[in-house]
C-alpha positions in Angstrom: 14.1 3.0 11.4 15.7 3.0 8.1 15.3 6.3 5.7 13.2 5.5 2.9 12.5 6.7 -0.5 9.7 9.0 0.3 9.5 12.6 1.7 10.2 12.5 5.3 6.4 12.7 7.2 6.0 13.2 11.0 5.1 10.2 13.0 3.8 9.3 16.3 5.6 6.6 18.4 5.4 5.2 21.5 7.0 2.4 23.7 5.3 -0.5 24.8 5.9 -4.1 26.2 9.5 -3.4 25.0 8.4 -2.8 21.5 8.3 0.4 19.3 4.8 1.3 18.1 3.8 3.8 15.4 0.6 5.4 15.3 -1.4 4.4 12.2 -3.9 7.2 10.7 -6.1 5.0 9.1 -6.7 2.3 11.9 -6.6 5.2 14.4 -4.3 3.2 16.8 -0.7 2.2 17.6 0.7 -0.8 15.7 3.9 -2.7 16.4 6.9 -1.0 14.3 8.1 -3.8 12.1 10.1 -3.1 8.7 7.0 -3.7 6.5 4.8 -1.7 8.8 7.4 1.3 8.3 7.1 1.2 4.6 3.3 1.0 4.9 2.8 4.1 6.9 5.2 5.9 4.6 2.9 4.8 1.5 0.0 6.0 3.4 1.6 9.4 4.0 2.7 9.5 0.6 -1.0 8.6 -0.5 -2.4 11.6 1.7 0.3 14.2 1.4 1.6 13.7 -2.1 -0.9 12.4 -4.2 -3.7 14.1 -2.2 -5.9 11.0 -1.6 -8.4 11.9 1.0 -7.9 9.6 4.5 -11.5 8.4 4.5 -10.8 6.5 1.1 -7.8 4.5 2.1 -8.0 1.1 3.9 -5.3 -0.6 5.4 -4.6 -4.2 6.4 -7.9 -5.9 5.6 -9.0 -9.5 4.9 -9.5 -10.8 1.0 -10.3 -14.3 0.0 -8.4 -15.5 -2.9 -8.9 -19.1 -4.1 -10.3 -19.9 -0.6 -7.5 -18.5 1.3 -7.6 -15.9 3.4 -5.1 -13.1 2.7 -4.8 -9.5 4.0 -3.9 -6.7 1.6 -1.5 -3.7 2.6 -3.2 -0.6 1.2 -6.1 0.0 -0.9 -7.8 3.4 -2.2 -11.2 4.0 -3.2 -12.7 6.2 -5.5 -15.7 8.1 -4.0 -18.3 5.8 -5.8 -16.3 2.8 -3.5 -14.5 1.2 -6.3 -10.7 0.1 -5.7 -8.7 2.5 -7.6 -5.3 1.6 -6.4 -4.0 -1.7 -4.8 -0.6 -1.4 -2.9 1.4 -4.1 -2.1 4.4 -3.4 0.8 7.6 -5.6 1.5 10.1 -4.5 4.3 13.4 -2.6 2.6 15.2 -5.9 3.0 12.9 -7.8 0.6 14.1 -7.7 -3.2 10.9 -6.5 -5.3 10.6 -9.9 -7.4 8.5 -11.3 -10.2 6.7 -13.2 -6.9 6.0 -9.9 -5.7 3.9 -9.0 -8.7 2.7 -12.4 -8.9 1.2 -11.8 -5.3 -0.4 -8.5 -6.0 -1.9 -10.0 -9.4 -3.6 -12.7 -7.4 -5.2 -10.2 -4.9 -6.3 -7.9 -7.7 -8.0 -11.0 -9.4 -10.3 -10.4 -6.6 -10.2 -6.6 -6.1 -9.8 -5.4 -9.6 -7.9 -2.2 -8.8 -7.2 0.3 -11.8 -3.6 0.7 -10.3 -1.1 -0.9 -8.4 1.7 0.1 -6.5 4.3 -2.3 -5.2 7.2 -0.8 -2.9 9.9 -1.7 -0.3 10.2 1.8 0.6 13.4 1.9 -1.5 12.0 0.8 -5.1 8.6 1.9 -6.1 7.0 0.2 -9.2 3.5 1.7 -10.5 1.2 -0.3 -13.1 -2.2 0.7 -14.8 -4.4 -2.2 -15.1 -5.6 -3.2 -18.8 -8.4 -5.7 -18.2 -9.2 -6.4 -21.9 -5.8 -7.2 -22.8 -5.5 -9.0 -19.6 -1.9 -7.3 -18.6 -0.5 -4.1 -16.8 1.5 -1.4 -18.2 4.0 0.0 -15.9 3.9 3.9 -15.0 6.5 6.5 -13.9 4.1 7.8 -11.0 0.2 6.8 -10.1 -2.2 9.7 -10.5 -3.1 12.2 -8.1 -6.4 12.0 -6.7 -9.2 13.7 -8.6 -13.0 13.8 -7.8 
């Protein structure tokens, strides 16, 4: 797979049914390795190893209903009280991050109300902190590390 703008992590792979699969430590199963999945798995490792978020507080690929339409978010991170502190939208490396991408995560976040947002295609990463009082987000250099 393509080298991404993350530290290099160790992953488990297997071949099955003429597809390469990668082990997802959150879902605890092998999933088909597609470009977006490669980004998602790197994000998860980044959150665990660099940002020190406990694996037990990370959730991957779950359904959320937005305007009565069922969607799936890529990654969320909860705090120890069960509030969503981070919502991550992953795109494949060849997909440019555009206003459409930010609109997509904003729609999801209307329902989820995360404190921080991360948008990445594995090559470019954008971080935001939500300001719900002013109904806007502020770009950040980085998301915060986990704190108890």
